[in-house]
PDB file with one MODEL, atoms N, CA, C and O in Angstrom:
MODEL        1
ATOM      1  N   UNK A   1      -0.073  31.680  -6.439  1.00  0.00           N
ATOM      2  CA  UNK A   1      -0.034  30.264  -6.699  1.00  0.00           C
ATOM      3  C   UNK A   1      -1.431  29.695  -6.442  1.00  0.00           C
ATOM      4  O   UNK A   1      -2.049  29.983  -5.417  1.00  0.00           O
ATOM      5  N   UNK A   2      -1.921  28.883  -7.387  1.00  0.00           N
ATOM      6  CA  UNK A   2      -3.244  28.272  -7.193  1.00  0.00           C
ATOM      7  C   UNK A   2      -3.248  27.330  -5.983  1.00  0.00           C
ATOM      8  O   UNK A   2      -2.237  26.705  -5.664  1.00  0.00           O
ATOM      9  N   UNK A   3      -4.373  27.245  -5.339  1.00  0.00           N
ATOM     10  CA  UNK A   3      -4.515  26.417  -4.140  1.00  0.00           C
ATOM     11  C   UNK A   3      -4.236  24.944  -4.450  1.00  0.00           C
ATOM     12  O   UNK A   3      -3.612  24.256  -3.642  1.00  0.00           O
ATOM     13  N   UNK A   4      -4.687  24.453  -5.601  1.00  0.00           N
ATOM     14  CA  UNK A   4      -4.477  23.035  -5.946  1.00  0.00           C
ATOM     15  C   UNK A   4      -2.986  22.712  -6.063  1.00  0.00           C
ATOM     16  O   UNK A   4      -2.548  21.630  -5.671  1.00  0.00           O
ATOM     17  N   UNK A   5      -2.220  23.643  -6.596  1.00  0.00           N
ATOM     18  CA  UNK A   5      -0.771  23.423  -6.713  1.00  0.00           C
ATOM     19  C   UNK A   5      -0.113  23.436  -5.335  1.00  0.00           C
ATOM     20  O   UNK A   5       0.777  22.630  -5.061  1.00  0.00           O
ATOM     21  N   UNK A   6      -0.545  24.338  -4.482  1.00  0.00           N
ATOM     22  CA  UNK A   6      -0.004  24.406  -3.126  1.00  0.00           C
ATOM     23  C   UNK A   6      -0.291  23.112  -2.368  1.00  0.00           C
ATOM     24  O   UNK A   6       0.563  22.618  -1.632  1.00  0.00           O
ATOM     25  N   UNK A   7      -1.483  22.568  -2.548  1.00  0.00           N
ATOM     26  CA  UNK A   7      -1.842  21.309  -1.894  1.00  0.00           C
ATOM     27  C   UNK A   7      -0.945  20.182  -2.389  1.00  0.00           C
ATOM     28  O   UNK A   7      -0.478  19.372  -1.588  1.00  0.00           O
ATOM     29  N   UNK A   8      -0.697  20.114  -3.694  1.00  0.00           N
ATOM     30  CA  UNK A   8       0.189  19.066  -4.241  1.00  0.00           C
ATOM     31  C   UNK A   8       1.607  19.194  -3.693  1.00  0.00           C
ATOM     32  O   UNK A   8       2.258  18.186  -3.417  1.00  0.00           O
ATOM     33  N   UNK A   9       2.083  20.408  -3.537  1.00  0.00           N
ATOM     34  CA  UNK A   9       3.427  20.634  -2.992  1.00  0.00           C
ATOM     35  C   UNK A   9       3.486  20.169  -1.536  1.00  0.00           C
ATOM     36  O   UNK A   9       4.448  19.525  -1.117  1.00  0.00           O
ATOM     37  N   UNK A  10       2.449  20.504  -0.775  1.00  0.00           N
ATOM     38  CA  UNK A  10       2.398  20.078   0.625  1.00  0.00           C
ATOM     39  C   UNK A  10       2.334  18.556   0.718  1.00  0.00           C
ATOM     40  O   UNK A  10       3.018  17.964   1.552  1.00  0.00           O
ATOM     41  N   UNK A  11       1.528  17.918  -0.120  1.00  0.00           N
ATOM     42  CA  UNK A  11       1.436  16.457  -0.116  1.00  0.00           C
ATOM     43  C   UNK A  11       2.780  15.826  -0.464  1.00  0.00           C
ATOM     44  O   UNK A  11       3.177  14.831   0.142  1.00  0.00           O
ATOM     45  N   UNK A  12       3.471  16.396  -1.429  1.00  0.00           N
ATOM     46  CA  UNK A  12       4.787  15.879  -1.821  1.00  0.00           C
ATOM     47  C   UNK A  12       5.784  16.030  -0.668  1.00  0.00           C
ATOM     48  O   UNK A  12       6.579  15.126  -0.411  1.00  0.00           O
ATOM     49  N   UNK A  13       5.740  17.161   0.018  1.00  0.00           N
ATOM     50  CA  UNK A  13       6.639  17.392   1.160  1.00  0.00           C
ATOM     51  C   UNK A  13       6.349  16.393   2.273  1.00  0.00           C
ATOM     52  O   UNK A  13       7.279  15.864   2.881  1.00  0.00           O
ATOM     53  N   UNK A  14       5.086  16.130   2.546  1.00  0.00           N
ATOM     54  CA  UNK A  14       4.726  15.147   3.581  1.00  0.00           C
ATOM     55  C   UNK A  14       5.195  13.754   3.186  1.00  0.00           C
ATOM     56  O   UNK A  14       5.668  12.991   4.029  1.00  0.00           O
ATOM     57  N   UNK A  15       5.064  13.425   1.912  1.00  0.00           N
ATOM     58  CA  UNK A  15       5.530  12.129   1.424  1.00  0.00           C
ATOM     59  C   UNK A  15       7.041  11.994   1.604  1.00  0.00           C
ATOM     60  O   UNK A  15       7.528  10.939   2.010  1.00  0.00           O
ATOM     61  N   UNK A  16       7.776  13.051   1.304  1.00  0.00           N
ATOM     62  CA  UNK A  16       9.226  13.027   1.472  1.00  0.00           C
ATOM     63  C   UNK A  16       9.624  12.921   2.940  1.00  0.00           C
ATOM     64  O   UNK A  16      10.589  12.231   3.269  1.00  0.00           O
ATOM     65  N   UNK A  17       8.892  13.595   3.825  1.00  0.00           N
ATOM     66  CA  UNK A  17       9.157  13.482   5.257  1.00  0.00           C
ATOM     67  C   UNK A  17       8.924  12.049   5.736  1.00  0.00           C
ATOM     68  O   UNK A  17       9.697  11.517   6.533  1.00  0.00           O
ATOM     69  N   UNK A  18       7.872  11.447   5.250  1.00  0.00           N
ATOM     70  CA  UNK A  18       7.575  10.055   5.604  1.00  0.00           C
ATOM     71  C   UNK A  18       8.671   9.135   5.109  1.00  0.00           C
ATOM     72  O   UNK A  18       9.119   8.245   5.832  1.00  0.00           O
ATOM     73  N   UNK A  19       9.102   9.349   3.880  1.00  0.00           N
ATOM     74  CA  UNK A  19      10.150   8.507   3.306  1.00  0.00           C
ATOM     75  C   UNK A  19      11.452   8.663   4.100  1.00  0.00           C
ATOM     76  O   UNK A  19      12.166   7.687   4.326  1.00  0.00           O
ATOM     77  N   UNK A  20      11.752   9.886   4.517  1.00  0.00           N
ATOM     78  CA  UNK A  20      12.954  10.121   5.321  1.00  0.00           C
ATOM     79  C   UNK A  20      12.851   9.415   6.666  1.00  0.00           C
ATOM     80  O   UNK A  20      13.841   8.856   7.138  1.00  0.00           O
ATOM     81  N   UNK A  21      11.690   9.424   7.290  1.00  0.00           N
ATOM     82  CA  UNK A  21      11.477   8.728   8.560  1.00  0.00           C
ATOM     83  C   UNK A  21      11.772   7.234   8.393  1.00  0.00           C
ATOM     84  O   UNK A  21      12.496   6.646   9.196  1.00  0.00           O
ATOM     85  N   UNK A  22      11.209   6.628   7.353  1.00  0.00           N
ATOM     86  CA  UNK A  22      11.434   5.204   7.117  1.00  0.00           C
ATOM     87  C   UNK A  22      12.884   4.914   6.739  1.00  0.00           C
ATOM     88  O   UNK A  22      13.415   3.854   7.068  1.00  0.00           O
ATOM     89  N   UNK A  23      13.518   5.853   6.053  1.00  0.00           N
ATOM     90  CA  UNK A  23      14.921   5.662   5.700  1.00  0.00           C
ATOM     91  C   UNK A  23      15.795   5.622   6.968  1.00  0.00           C
ATOM     92  O   UNK A  23      16.701   4.796   7.076  1.00  0.00           O
ATOM     93  N   UNK A  24      15.520   6.499   7.899  1.00  0.00           N
ATOM     94  CA  UNK A  24      16.262   6.498   9.167  1.00  0.00           C
ATOM     95  C   UNK A  24      16.031   5.196   9.930  1.00  0.00           C
ATOM     96  O   UNK A  24      16.950   4.640  10.531  1.00  0.00           O
ATOM     97  N   UNK A  25      14.806   4.729   9.894  1.00  0.00           N
ATOM     98  CA  UNK A  25      14.470   3.468  10.538  1.00  0.00           C
ATOM     99  C   UNK A  25      15.254   2.323   9.890  1.00  0.00           C
ATOM    100  O   UNK A  25      15.788   1.462  10.589  1.00  0.00           O
ATOM    101  N   UNK A  26      15.323   2.314   8.562  1.00  0.00           N
ATOM    102  CA  UNK A  26      16.070   1.299   7.825  1.00  0.00           C
ATOM    103  C   UNK A  26      17.564   1.383   8.153  1.00  0.00           C
ATOM    104  O   UNK A  26      18.225   0.355   8.296  1.00  0.00           O
ATOM    105  N   UNK A  27      18.092   2.595   8.271  1.00  0.00           N
ATOM    106  CA  UNK A  27      19.507   2.753   8.606  1.00  0.00           C
ATOM    107  C   UNK A  27      19.835   2.180   9.986  1.00  0.00           C
ATOM    108  O   UNK A  27      20.910   1.610  10.175  1.00  0.00           O
ATOM    109  N   UNK A  28      18.938   2.321  10.938  1.00  0.00           N
ATOM    110  CA  UNK A  28      19.151   1.754  12.264  1.00  0.00           C
ATOM    111  C   UNK A  28      19.188   0.230  12.175  1.00  0.00           C
ATOM    112  O   UNK A  28      19.971  -0.409  12.879  1.00  0.00           O
ATOM    113  N   UNK A  29      18.366  -0.350  11.336  1.00  0.00           N
ATOM    114  CA  UNK A  29      18.311  -1.803  11.181  1.00  0.00           C
ATOM    115  C   UNK A  29      19.461  -2.345  10.332  1.00  0.00           C
ATOM    116  O   UNK A  29      19.816  -3.519  10.446  1.00  0.00           O
ATOM    117  N   UNK A  30      20.038  -1.509   9.494  1.00  0.00           N
ATOM    118  CA  UNK A  30      21.033  -1.955   8.514  1.00  0.00           C
ATOM    119  C   UNK A  30      22.180  -2.783   9.108  1.00  0.00           C
ATOM    120  O   UNK A  30      22.499  -3.833   8.551  1.00  0.00           O
ATOM    121  N   UNK A  31      22.806  -2.370  10.197  1.00  0.00           N
ATOM    122  CA  UNK A  31      23.927  -3.159  10.732  1.00  0.00           C
ATOM    123  C   UNK A  31      23.525  -4.567  11.197  1.00  0.00           C
ATOM    124  O   UNK A  31      24.376  -5.450  11.302  1.00  0.00           O
ATOM    125  N   UNK A  32      22.259  -4.773  11.467  1.00  0.00           N
ATOM    126  CA  UNK A  32      21.788  -6.054  11.981  1.00  0.00           C
ATOM    127  C   UNK A  32      21.336  -7.027  10.891  1.00  0.00           C
ATOM    128  O   UNK A  32      21.035  -8.187  11.174  1.00  0.00           O
ATOM    129  N   UNK A  33      21.291  -6.554   9.658  1.00  0.00           N
ATOM    130  CA  UNK A  33      20.906  -7.441   8.558  1.00  0.00           C
ATOM    131  C   UNK A  33      21.985  -8.483   8.329  1.00  0.00           C
ATOM    132  O   UNK A  33      23.178  -8.207   8.452  1.00  0.00           O
ATOM    133  N   UNK A  34      21.544  -9.677   7.997  1.00  0.00           N
ATOM    134  CA  UNK A  34      22.457 -10.734   7.578  1.00  0.00           C
ATOM    135  C   UNK A  34      22.263 -10.907   6.083  1.00  0.00           C
ATOM    136  O   UNK A  34      21.309 -10.383   5.508  1.00  0.00           O
ATOM    137  N   UNK A  35      23.149 -11.627   5.467  1.00  0.00           N
ATOM    138  CA  UNK A  35      23.037 -11.842   4.027  1.00  0.00           C
ATOM    139  C   UNK A  35      21.709 -12.532   3.684  1.00  0.00           C
ATOM    140  O   UNK A  35      21.116 -12.265   2.639  1.00  0.00           O
ATOM    141  N   UNK A  36      21.258 -13.403   4.558  1.00  0.00           N
ATOM    142  CA  UNK A  36      20.036 -14.157   4.285  1.00  0.00           C
ATOM    143  C   UNK A  36      18.754 -13.328   4.422  1.00  0.00           C
ATOM    144  O   UNK A  36      17.754 -13.640   3.776  1.00  0.00           O
ATOM    145  N   UNK A  37      18.765 -12.283   5.249  1.00  0.00           N
ATOM    146  CA  UNK A  37      17.539 -11.511   5.443  1.00  0.00           C
ATOM    147  C   UNK A  37      17.654 -10.044   5.012  1.00  0.00           C
ATOM    148  O   UNK A  37      16.785  -9.231   5.329  1.00  0.00           O
ATOM    149  N   UNK A  38      18.712  -9.717   4.300  1.00  0.00           N
ATOM    150  CA  UNK A  38      18.903  -8.327   3.857  1.00  0.00           C
ATOM    151  C   UNK A  38      17.760  -7.906   2.929  1.00  0.00           C
ATOM    152  O   UNK A  38      17.292  -8.687   2.100  1.00  0.00           O
ATOM    153  N   UNK A  39      17.335  -6.681   3.086  1.00  0.00           N
ATOM    154  CA  UNK A  39      16.358  -6.097   2.172  1.00  0.00           C
ATOM    155  C   UNK A  39      16.785  -4.667   1.847  1.00  0.00           C
ATOM    156  O   UNK A  39      17.266  -3.935   2.712  1.00  0.00           O
ATOM    157  N   UNK A  40      16.603  -4.292   0.601  1.00  0.00           N
ATOM    158  CA  UNK A  40      16.954  -2.937   0.204  1.00  0.00           C
ATOM    159  C   UNK A  40      15.994  -1.953   0.875  1.00  0.00           C
ATOM    160  O   UNK A  40      14.966  -2.342   1.428  1.00  0.00           O
ATOM    161  N   UNK A  41      16.353  -0.682   0.813  1.00  0.00           N
ATOM    162  CA  UNK A  41      15.469   0.319   1.411  1.00  0.00           C
ATOM    163  C   UNK A  41      14.114   0.301   0.734  1.00  0.00           C
ATOM    164  O   UNK A  41      13.086   0.381   1.407  1.00  0.00           O
ATOM    165  N   UNK A  42      14.093   0.197  -0.595  1.00  0.00           N
ATOM    166  CA  UNK A  42      12.806   0.192  -1.305  1.00  0.00           C
ATOM    167  C   UNK A  42      11.934  -0.976  -0.878  1.00  0.00           C
ATOM    168  O   UNK A  42      10.724  -0.814  -0.718  1.00  0.00           O
ATOM    169  N   UNK A  43      12.523  -2.146  -0.690  1.00  0.00           N
ATOM    170  CA  UNK A  43      11.764  -3.309  -0.213  1.00  0.00           C
ATOM    171  C   UNK A  43      11.227  -3.052   1.193  1.00  0.00           C
ATOM    172  O   UNK A  43      10.065  -3.332   1.488  1.00  0.00           O
ATOM    173  N   UNK A  44      12.084  -2.521   2.046  1.00  0.00           N
ATOM    174  CA  UNK A  44      11.676  -2.205   3.413  1.00  0.00           C
ATOM    175  C   UNK A  44      10.560  -1.169   3.420  1.00  0.00           C
ATOM    176  O   UNK A  44       9.579  -1.313   4.149  1.00  0.00           O
ATOM    177  N   UNK A  45      10.708  -0.137   2.618  1.00  0.00           N
ATOM    178  CA  UNK A  45       9.728   0.949   2.562  1.00  0.00           C
ATOM    179  C   UNK A  45       8.370   0.439   2.095  1.00  0.00           C
ATOM    180  O   UNK A  45       7.339   0.800   2.662  1.00  0.00           O
ATOM    181  N   UNK A  46       8.368  -0.398   1.063  1.00  0.00           N
ATOM    182  CA  UNK A  46       7.110  -0.952   0.566  1.00  0.00           C
ATOM    183  C   UNK A  46       6.435  -1.840   1.611  1.00  0.00           C
ATOM    184  O   UNK A  46       5.211  -1.829   1.742  1.00  0.00           O
ATOM    185  N   UNK A  47       7.228  -2.603   2.348  1.00  0.00           N
ATOM    186  CA  UNK A  47       6.683  -3.527   3.332  1.00  0.00           C
ATOM    187  C   UNK A  47       6.239  -2.801   4.609  1.00  0.00           C
ATOM    188  O   UNK A  47       5.248  -3.197   5.223  1.00  0.00           O
ATOM    189  N   UNK A  48       6.943  -1.763   5.010  1.00  0.00           N
ATOM    190  CA  UNK A  48       6.701  -1.109   6.296  1.00  0.00           C
ATOM    191  C   UNK A  48       5.561  -0.085   6.273  1.00  0.00           C
ATOM    192  O   UNK A  48       4.920   0.155   7.296  1.00  0.00           O
ATOM    193  N   UNK A  49       5.318   0.501   5.138  1.00  0.00           N
ATOM    194  CA  UNK A  49       4.269   1.523   5.056  1.00  0.00           C
ATOM    195  C   UNK A  49       2.887   0.915   5.231  1.00  0.00           C
ATOM    196  O   UNK A  49       2.636  -0.201   4.774  1.00  0.00           O
ATOM    197  N   UNK A  50       2.008   1.626   5.876  1.00  0.00           N
ATOM    198  CA  UNK A  50       0.629   1.145   5.945  1.00  0.00           C
ATOM    199  C   UNK A  50      -0.002   1.176   4.561  1.00  0.00           C
ATOM    200  O   UNK A  50       0.237   2.099   3.782  1.00  0.00           O
ATOM    201  N   UNK A  51      -0.781   0.197   4.269  1.00  0.00           N
ATOM    202  CA  UNK A  51      -1.460   0.123   2.976  1.00  0.00           C
ATOM    203  C   UNK A  51      -2.744   0.953   3.010  1.00  0.00           C
ATOM    204  O   UNK A  51      -3.379   1.100   4.055  1.00  0.00           O
ATOM    205  N   UNK A  52      -3.103   1.482   1.868  1.00  0.00           N
ATOM    206  CA  UNK A  52      -4.361   2.203   1.767  1.00  0.00           C
ATOM    207  C   UNK A  52      -5.496   1.193   1.749  1.00  0.00           C
ATOM    208  O   UNK A  52      -5.414   0.167   1.074  1.00  0.00           O
ATOM    209  N   UNK A  53      -6.535   1.481   2.479  1.00  0.00           N
ATOM    210  CA  UNK A  53      -7.689   0.598   2.533  1.00  0.00           C
ATOM    211  C   UNK A  53      -8.694   1.064   1.494  1.00  0.00           C
ATOM    212  O   UNK A  53      -9.104   2.224   1.472  1.00  0.00           O
ATOM    213  N   UNK A  54      -9.076   0.137   0.641  1.00  0.00           N
ATOM    214  CA  UNK A  54     -10.060   0.442  -0.392  1.00  0.00           C
ATOM    215  C   UNK A  54     -11.408  -0.074   0.080  1.00  0.00           C
ATOM    216  O   UNK A  54     -11.554  -1.258   0.385  1.00  0.00           O
ATOM    217  N   UNK A  55     -12.374   0.794   0.138  1.00  0.00           N
ATOM    218  CA  UNK A  55     -13.702   0.439   0.607  1.00  0.00           C
ATOM    219  C   UNK A  55     -14.599   0.208  -0.598  1.00  0.00           C
ATOM    220  O   UNK A  55     -14.680   1.041  -1.502  1.00  0.00           O
ATOM    221  N   UNK A  56     -15.262  -0.923  -0.596  1.00  0.00           N
ATOM    222  CA  UNK A  56     -16.187  -1.271  -1.673  1.00  0.00           C
ATOM    223  C   UNK A  56     -17.504  -0.550  -1.425  1.00  0.00           C
ATOM    224  O   UNK A  56     -18.154  -0.777  -0.404  1.00  0.00           O
ATOM    225  N   UNK A  57     -17.898   0.307  -2.343  1.00  0.00           N
ATOM    226  CA  UNK A  57     -19.113   1.102  -2.151  1.00  0.00           C
ATOM    227  C   UNK A  57     -20.304   0.549  -2.920  1.00  0.00           C
ATOM    228  O   UNK A  57     -21.345   1.199  -3.024  1.00  0.00           O
ATOM    229  N   UNK A  58     -20.142  -0.671  -3.465  1.00  0.00           N
ATOM    230  CA  UNK A  58     -21.258  -1.266  -4.190  1.00  0.00           C
ATOM    231  C   UNK A  58     -22.359  -1.656  -3.210  1.00  0.00           C
ATOM    232  O   UNK A  58     -22.133  -1.812  -2.010  1.00  0.00           O
ATOM    233  N   UNK A  59     -23.552  -1.807  -3.767  1.00  0.00           N
ATOM    234  CA  UNK A  59     -24.670  -2.230  -2.923  1.00  0.00           C
ATOM    235  C   UNK A  59     -24.526  -3.705  -2.577  1.00  0.00           C
ATOM    236  O   UNK A  59     -23.777  -4.438  -3.223  1.00  0.00           O
ATOM    237  N   UNK A  60     -25.248  -4.123  -1.560  1.00  0.00           N
ATOM    238  CA  UNK A  60     -25.220  -5.523  -1.127  1.00  0.00           C
ATOM    239  C   UNK A  60     -25.672  -6.430  -2.268  1.00  0.00           C
ATOM    240  O   UNK A  60     -25.125  -7.517  -2.458  1.00  0.00           O
ATOM    241  N   UNK A  61     -26.658  -5.986  -3.016  1.00  0.00           N
ATOM    242  CA  UNK A  61     -27.188  -6.777  -4.134  1.00  0.00           C
ATOM    243  C   UNK A  61     -26.119  -7.011  -5.208  1.00  0.00           C
ATOM    244  O   UNK A  61     -25.991  -8.121  -5.725  1.00  0.00           O
ATOM    245  N   UNK A  62     -25.363  -5.979  -5.540  1.00  0.00           N
ATOM    246  CA  UNK A  62     -24.295  -6.125  -6.542  1.00  0.00           C
ATOM    247  C   UNK A  62     -23.216  -7.101  -6.068  1.00  0.00           C
ATOM    248  O   UNK A  62     -22.724  -7.918  -6.847  1.00  0.00           O
ATOM    249  N   UNK A  63     -22.858  -7.013  -4.804  1.00  0.00           N
ATOM    250  CA  UNK A  63     -21.837  -7.900  -4.258  1.00  0.00           C
ATOM    251  C   UNK A  63     -22.342  -9.341  -4.253  1.00  0.00           C
ATOM    252  O   UNK A  63     -21.612 -10.258  -4.629  1.00  0.00           O
ATOM    253  N   UNK A  64     -23.577  -9.537  -3.830  1.00  0.00           N
ATOM    254  CA  UNK A  64     -24.144 -10.886  -3.798  1.00  0.00           C
ATOM    255  C   UNK A  64     -24.241 -11.475  -5.210  1.00  0.00           C
ATOM    256  O   UNK A  64     -24.016 -12.672  -5.393  1.00  0.00           O
ATOM    257  N   UNK A  65     -24.572 -10.655  -6.202  1.00  0.00           N
ATOM    258  CA  UNK A  65     -24.614 -11.135  -7.586  1.00  0.00           C
ATOM    259  C   UNK A  65     -23.232 -11.585  -8.043  1.00  0.00           C
ATOM    260  O   UNK A  65     -23.103 -12.612  -8.710  1.00  0.00           O
ATOM    261  N   UNK A  66     -22.210 -10.834  -7.692  1.00  0.00           N
ATOM    262  CA  UNK A  66     -20.851 -11.214  -8.061  1.00  0.00           C
ATOM    263  C   UNK A  66     -20.452 -12.526  -7.388  1.00  0.00           C
ATOM    264  O   UNK A  66     -19.814 -13.377  -8.008  1.00  0.00           O
ATOM    265  N   UNK A  67     -20.826 -12.687  -6.128  1.00  0.00           N
ATOM    266  CA  UNK A  67     -20.531 -13.932  -5.416  1.00  0.00           C
ATOM    267  C   UNK A  67     -21.222 -15.108  -6.096  1.00  0.00           C
ATOM    268  O   UNK A  67     -20.629 -16.173  -6.266  1.00  0.00           O
ATOM    269  N   UNK A  68     -22.465 -14.909  -6.477  1.00  0.00           N
ATOM    270  CA  UNK A  68     -23.208 -15.977  -7.161  1.00  0.00           C
ATOM    271  C   UNK A  68     -22.539 -16.354  -8.477  1.00  0.00           C
ATOM    272  O   UNK A  68     -22.432 -17.538  -8.798  1.00  0.00           O
ATOM    273  N   UNK A  69     -22.091 -15.372  -9.236  1.00  0.00           N
ATOM    274  CA  UNK A  69     -21.402 -15.639 -10.502  1.00  0.00           C
ATOM    275  C   UNK A  69     -20.119 -16.429 -10.271  1.00  0.00           C
ATOM    276  O   UNK A  69     -19.824 -17.363 -11.017  1.00  0.00           O
ATOM    277  N   UNK A  70     -19.370 -16.070  -9.267  1.00  0.00           N
ATOM    278  CA  UNK A  70     -18.121 -16.775  -8.963  1.00  0.00           C
ATOM    279  C   UNK A  70     -18.414 -18.212  -8.544  1.00  0.00           C
ATOM    280  O   UNK A  70     -17.711 -19.137  -8.949  1.00  0.00           O
ATOM    281  N   UNK A  71     -19.463 -18.398  -7.724  1.00  0.00           N
ATOM    282  CA  UNK A  71     -19.839 -19.752  -7.311  1.00  0.00           C
ATOM    283  C   UNK A  71     -20.237 -20.605  -8.509  1.00  0.00           C
ATOM    284  O   UNK A  71     -19.872 -21.779  -8.586  1.00  0.00           O
ATOM    285  N   UNK A  72     -20.979 -20.023  -9.438  1.00  0.00           N
ATOM    286  CA  UNK A  72     -21.399 -20.761 -10.637  1.00  0.00           C
ATOM    287  C   UNK A  72     -20.189 -21.177 -11.469  1.00  0.00           C
ATOM    288  O   UNK A  72     -20.120 -22.310 -11.946  1.00  0.00           O
ATOM    289  N   UNK A  73     -19.240 -20.267 -11.641  1.00  0.00           N
ATOM    290  CA  UNK A  73     -18.031 -20.602 -12.399  1.00  0.00           C
ATOM    291  C   UNK A  73     -17.248 -21.708 -11.702  1.00  0.00           C
ATOM    292  O   UNK A  73     -16.698 -22.592 -12.359  1.00  0.00           O
ATOM    293  N   UNK A  74     -17.196 -21.660 -10.388  1.00  0.00           N
ATOM    294  CA  UNK A  74     -16.481 -22.673  -9.613  1.00  0.00           C
ATOM    295  C   UNK A  74     -17.157 -24.038  -9.781  1.00  0.00           C
ATOM    296  O   UNK A  74     -16.483 -25.055  -9.944  1.00  0.00           O
ATOM    297  N   UNK A  75     -18.500 -24.051  -9.741  1.00  0.00           N
ATOM    298  CA  UNK A  75     -19.262 -25.305  -9.897  1.00  0.00           C
ATOM    299  C   UNK A  75     -19.054 -25.888 -11.291  1.00  0.00           C
ATOM    300  O   UNK A  75     -18.970 -27.107 -11.442  1.00  0.00           O
ATOM    301  N   UNK A  76     -18.970 -25.030 -12.317  1.00  0.00           N
ATOM    302  CA  UNK A  76     -18.776 -25.485 -13.702  1.00  0.00           C
ATOM    303  C   UNK A  76     -17.437 -26.188 -13.852  1.00  0.00           C
ATOM    304  O   UNK A  76     -17.327 -27.156 -14.604  1.00  0.00           O
ATOM    305  N   UNK A  77     -16.429 -25.718 -13.156  1.00  0.00           N
ATOM    306  CA  UNK A  77     -15.092 -26.327 -13.236  1.00  0.00           C
ATOM    307  C   UNK A  77     -15.040 -27.647 -12.485  1.00  0.00           C
ATOM    308  O   UNK A  77     -14.275 -28.545 -12.837  1.00  0.00           O
ATOM    309  N   UNK A  78     -15.876 -27.758 -11.431  1.00  0.00           N
ATOM    310  CA  UNK A  78     -15.895 -28.826 -10.453  1.00  0.00           C
ATOM    311  C   UNK A  78     -15.764 -30.181 -10.944  1.00  0.00           C
ATOM    312  O   UNK A  78     -15.774 -31.127 -10.157  1.00  0.00           O
TER     313      UNK A  78
ENDMDL
END
């Protein structure tokens, strides 16, 4: 089996283990839900998981240029 395929299988297994952990957590909370605050497992899972942090790798100059463009557009609407 190619190494890349083995890595994908391992990643999928870890993802399933994580999903099972959150599912158990949701099941513990389930009896305490009221009609007004009920959330499905998928809603709970999306909200409870840590989000991936995206790091901007642009240079300071590129970011500052974008800020300037946004400010100009804002002033034009003003």
